[in-house]
C-alpha positions in Angstrom: -19.4 109.1 -25.8 -17.2 111.1 -28.2 -13.4 110.7 -28.0 -11.1 113.7 -27.3 -9.7 115.4 -30.4 -6.0 114.9 -30.8 -3.4 116.8 -32.9 0.3 116.7 -33.6 2.8 118.8 -35.5 6.6 118.6 -36.2 6.8 122.0 -37.7 10.0 123.8 -36.7 8.2 127.1 -36.1 6.3 126.9 -32.8 3.4 129.2 -33.9 3.1 127.3 -37.2 3.0 124.1 -35.2 0.3 125.6 -33.0 -1.7 126.6 -36.1 -1.4 123.1 -37.6 -2.6 121.5 -34.3 -5.6 123.8 -33.9 -6.7 123.1 -37.5 -6.6 119.4 -36.7 -8.7 119.8 -33.5 -11.6 121.4 -35.3 -13.7 124.4 -34.5 -15.4 123.2 -31.2 -13.0 120.8 -29.6 -13.8 121.2 -25.9 -12.8 123.2 -22.8 -9.7 121.6 -21.3 -6.6 121.3 -23.4 -3.5 119.2 -22.8 -0.4 120.6 -24.6 3.0 119.0 -24.6 6.1 120.2 -26.5 9.6 119.0 -27.0 12.3 121.4 -25.6 12.9 122.9 -29.1 9.6 124.8 -28.4 10.1 125.4 -24.7 11.2 129.0 -24.9 8.2 129.9 -27.0 5.5 128.2 -24.9 4.0 131.6 -23.8 3.5 132.7 -27.4 2.0 129.3 -28.3 -0.5 129.6 -25.4 -1.4 133.1 -26.5 -2.0 131.8 -30.0 -4.0 128.8 -28.8 -6.3 131.0 -26.7 -6.7 133.6 -29.4 -7.5 131.1 -32.2 -9.5 128.5 -30.4 -12.5 128.4 -28.0 -10.6 126.2 -25.5 -10.7 128.1 -22.2 -8.2 126.1 -20.1 -4.8 124.6 -20.9 -2.3 122.5 -19.0 0.9 120.9 -20.0 4.7 121.1 -20.0 7.9 120.4 -21.9 9.6 117.0 -22.4 12.8 115.8 -24.0 10.4 113.4 -25.7 6.6 113.7 -26.1 3.9 111.1 -26.7 0.9 110.9 -29.1 -1.2 107.8 -30.0 1.2 105.1 -31.1 4.0 107.6 -31.6 7.0 109.0 -29.8 8.8 112.2 -30.7 12.5 112.8 -29.7 15.2 115.3 -30.7 13.0 117.2 -33.0 10.5 120.1 -32.7 7.2 118.5 -31.9 3.9 119.5 -30.3 0.8 117.4 -29.3 -2.6 118.8 -28.2 -5.6 116.9 -26.9 -8.8 118.6 -25.8 -11.4 117.2 -23.4 -15.0 118.4 -23.2 -16.0 118.2 -19.5 -18.6 119.9 -17.3 -17.1 123.3 -16.4 -17.5 122.8 -12.6 -15.9 119.3 -12.7 -12.3 120.4 -12.9 -10.0 123.2 -11.7 -6.6 124.2 -13.0 -4.1 125.1 -10.3 -0.5 126.4 -9.8 1.5 128.3 -7.3 2.8 125.4 -5.2 6.6 126.2 -5.0 7.6 126.0 -1.3 4.4 126.1 0.6 0.6 125.8 0.1 -0.7 129.2 1.3 -1.2 130.6 -2.2 -2.7 127.4 -3.5 -5.1 127.0 -0.6 -6.2 130.6 -0.7 -7.2 130.3 -4.3 -8.1 126.7 -4.8 -8.6 125.2 -1.3 -12.3 125.7 -1.0 -13.0 124.0 -4.4 -10.7 121.1 -3.5 -12.2 120.5 0.0 -15.7 120.8 -1.4 -15.0 118.2 -4.0 -14.7 114.7 -2.4 -13.0 112.0 -4.4 -10.9 114.4 -6.4 -7.9 113.4 -8.5 -5.1 115.6 -9.8 -3.0 115.4 -12.9 0.3 117.1 -11.9 3.3 118.6 -13.6 6.4 119.4 -11.4 9.8 121.1 -11.6 12.7 118.7 -11.3 15.0 121.6 -10.1 12.9 122.3 -7.0 14.5 120.4 -4.1 11.1 120.4 -2.3 9.2 118.6 -5.1 9.0 115.2 -3.4 7.6 116.7 -0.2 5.2 118.9 -2.2 3.9 115.9 -4.0 3.2 114.1 -0.7 1.6 117.2 0.9 -0.7 117.8 -2.1 -1.9 114.1 -2.0 -2.6 114.6 1.7 -4.5 117.8 1.1 -6.6 116.3 -1.8 -9.8 114.6 -0.6 -9.2 111.8 -3.0 -5.6 111.6 -2.1 -4.5 110.5 -5.6 -2.1 112.1 -8.0 -0.7 111.1 -11.4 1.9 113.1 -13.4 5.5 113.8 -14.0 8.5 116.1 -13.8 9.3 118.3 -16.7 12.4 117.4 -18.8 14.4 119.8 -21.0 17.9 120.8 -22.0 16.8 124.4 -21.3 13.7 126.1 -19.8 11.2 124.0 -17.8 7.9 125.8 -18.3 4.6 124.4 -17.3 1.1 125.4 -18.5 -1.7 126.0 -16.0 -3.9 128.5 -17.8 -0.7 130.6 -17.8 3.0 129.8 -18.2 4.4 129.0 -14.8 7.5 127.3 -13.4 9.3 126.3 -10.3 6.7 124.2 -8.5 3.6 122.0 -9.0 0.8 122.8 -11.3 -1.9 120.9 -13.1 -5.6 120.2 -12.9 -7.9 118.7 -10.2 -10.9 116.6 -11.3 -14.1 116.0 -9.4 -16.0 112.7 -9.2 -18.1 113.6 -12.3 -14.9 113.0 -14.4 -14.5 109.2 -14.5 -10.9 108.1 -14.6 -8.8 105.0 -14.4 -5.0 105.3 -13.7 -2.2 102.7 -13.2 1.5 102.5 -13.3 4.1 100.1 -14.6 7.7 99.4 -13.5 10.8 99.3 -15.7 13.1 97.5 -13.3 13.2 94.0 -11.8 14.7 93.0 -8.4 18.0 91.0 -8.6 18.5 90.3 -4.9 16.6 89.8 -1.7 15.0 92.5 0.4 17.6 93.8 2.9 17.7 96.4 5.7 19.9 99.4 5.9 21.5 99.2 9.3 23.6 102.4 9.2 23.2 105.4 7.0 24.5 109.0 6.8 22.3 111.2 4.7 22.3 109.5 1.2 25.1 107.1 2.0 24.5 103.5 3.0 27.3 102.5 5.5 26.1 99.0 6.4 23.3 96.8 5.1 22.2 93.8 7.1 25.0 94.7 9.5 27.7 94.3 6.8 29.6 96.8 4.7 27.1 98.2 2.2 29.4 97.9 -0.8 30.2 94.3 0.0 26.4 93.5 0.1 26.0 95.4 -3.2 28.7 93.3 -4.9 27.2 90.1 -3.6 23.8 90.9 -5.1 24.9 92.2 -8.5 27.2 89.4 -9.2 30.9 89.0 -9.9 31.0 90.3 -13.5 29.4 93.6 -12.7 31.2 93.9 -9.4 34.6 93.8 -11.2 33.6 96.8 -13.4 31.2 99.1 -11.6 31.1 101.5 -14.6 29.1 98.8 -16.4 26.5 98.9 -13.6 25.9 102.7 -14.1 22.5 103.2 -15.6 21.7 99.5 -15.4 21.6 98.7 -11.7 19.5 100.7 -9.2 18.4 100.8 -5.6 14.8 99.8 -4.9 12.8 100.7 -1.8 9.7 98.6 -1.1 6.6 100.5 -0.3 5.1 99.4 3.0 1.5 98.3 2.8 1.6 97.7 -0.9 -0.3 94.6 -1.9 1.3 94.5 -5.3 5.0 94.5 -4.3 5.4 98.1 -5.4 8.7 99.9 -4.9 10.5 103.1 -5.6 13.6 103.1 -7.8 16.5 105.5 -7.1 19.8 106.0 -8.9 23.2 104.8 -7.5 25.4 108.0 -7.4 28.8 106.8 -6.1 30.9 104.2 -4.3 33.8 104.5 -1.8 35.8 101.2 -2.2 38.2 102.2 0.6 35.4 102.5 3.2 32.9 100.1 1.5 30.2 102.8 1.2 27.4 103.2 -1.3 25.8 106.5 -2.2 22.2 106.6 -3.5 20.1 109.4 -4.9 17.8 109.8 -1.9 18.0 110.3 1.8 18.4 107.0 3.7 17.7 106.0 7.3 18.5 103.0 9.5 15.8 100.3 9.4 14.8 101.1 5.8 14.3 98.2 3.5 16.4 98.1 0.3 16.9 95.7 -2.6 18.9 96.1 -5.8 17.3 96.1 -9.2 18.3 96.1 -12.8 16.7 97.9 -15.8 15.3 95.2 -18.0 13.5 95.5 -21.3 11.8 92.1 -21.2 10.5 92.6 -17.7 9.4 96.2 -18.6 7.4 94.9 -21.5 5.8 92.1 -19.4 4.8 94.6 -16.7 3.5 97.0 -19.3 1.2 94.3 -20.7 0.1 93.4 -17.2 -0.9 97.0 -16.5 -2.7 97.3 -19.8 -4.5 94.0 -19.4 -5.6 95.1 -15.9 -6.9 98.4 -17.2 -8.7 96.7 -20.1 -10.5 94.4 -17.6 -11.6 97.4 -15.6 -12.8 99.5 -18.5 -16.6 99.7 -18.7 -16.3 101.1 -22.2 -13.6 102.4 -24.6 -11.7 105.4 -23.1 -12.4 108.8 -24.5 -8.7 109.8 -24.2 -5.5 109.1 -22.3 -2.5 110.9 -20.8 0.7 108.8 -20.6 3.8 110.0 -18.7 6.8 107.8 -19.0 10.4 107.9 -17.8 13.1 109.3 -20.0 14.9 106.0 -19.4 12.1 104.0 -20.9 10.8 104.6 -24.5 13.4 103.8 -27.1 16.0 103.1 -24.5 14.0 100.2 -22.9 11.5 99.1 -25.5 13.4 99.8 -28.8 12.9 102.2 -31.6 9.9 103.0 -33.8 7.7 104.0 -30.9 7.5 100.5 -29.5 6.3 101.5 -26.0 3.4 103.5 -27.3 2.5 100.9 -29.9 2.0 98.4 -27.0 -0.6 100.9 -25.5 -2.4 101.1 -28.9 -2.4 97.4 -29.4 -4.2 96.8 -26.1 -6.5 99.8 -25.9 -7.1 100.6 -29.5 -6.6 103.9 -31.3 -7.4 105.9 -28.1 -6.4 109.6 -28.3 -3.3 109.9 -26.2 -1.0 112.8 -25.2 1.9 112.9 -22.8 5.7 113.3 -22.4 8.9 111.6 -21.2 9.6 112.8 -17.7 12.5 113.4 -15.3 10.5 111.4 -12.7 6.9 110.1 -12.5 4.2 110.9 -10.0 1.8 108.2 -8.9 -0.6 108.2 -5.9 1.5 110.3 -3.4 5.1 109.6 -4.4 7.8 110.4 -6.9 8.9 107.3 -8.9 11.6 106.6 -11.4 11.7 104.3 -14.5 7.9 103.9 -14.5 5.1 104.7 -16.8 1.9 106.3 -15.6 -1.3 105.9 -17.7 -4.5 107.8 -17.0 -7.6 107.0 -19.0 -10.7 109.2 -19.3 -14.0 107.3 -19.5 
């Protein structure tokens, strides 16, 4: 089967970049477009969408903005950049959606029947990092979806946070649902490695761990991270994280959350999520070697499951990965290309990653179209 057309541009003018991309896609590229831009173009996304609709036969577009964006074997940061990829799919096999901001009434009224009549559906989702309800909306959407499986990420930008879902939208969840006619494989990879045993939070107040394993939380944290880092907690910032094992996972999966503060006087530890007594916790470190090994594990697993070369791919990775974890010169995306070949790929660097029914951090989520 034919691969999806892919196009990139680093033109500083957003409409000129759009024109360059459309020229690369060709006259009959398909009917579902994926469009990602760096935040230099974020304020102009509506004009870009208007131009793309006017000058191409592509009828549906989804996408968003990222502080970095992805194309096959290449990462774009801190420059104007645009990537487009277009799929040709049966028109009834997918449905673009938006309007999930605080509840589901608007979404269900417009898209609920298609969703519930389409068993085994899967959704590629973009979400707003500034909406405090986003984690709960992700879980609810996965519950509503007959297939129960999401992949995606939270927009990232130094300015506006627009999303594309046939129109420019913002503030909630948007994306596209696929029916079973669209064959997909998806997987995720972690960027952190545990450095201590699994423990249990025995007392918590909102996002503050008071005691862990019945001992002062900060005392346990110091024990697990080691004497050197414990002497200078500033060195631990951005390097050490809290991990929360996912019950029922047969792969040892876990969610990563930032550490946001300590109270040495009261031996308290603040974490970037709500906590509760009885919750399992372990401490993790960001580790480039481990991230590379786990990335190769994911790619090898996908390669074994592939019945044929993929037609296209969407990759959504954490802002803390990419050049910060794998090194410069697009090293992360070159790993994907080395394993999967020159598969057309589009995506972005996110403020959080969506996989299955949860919001992750420091992960990469790869979706392959077969």
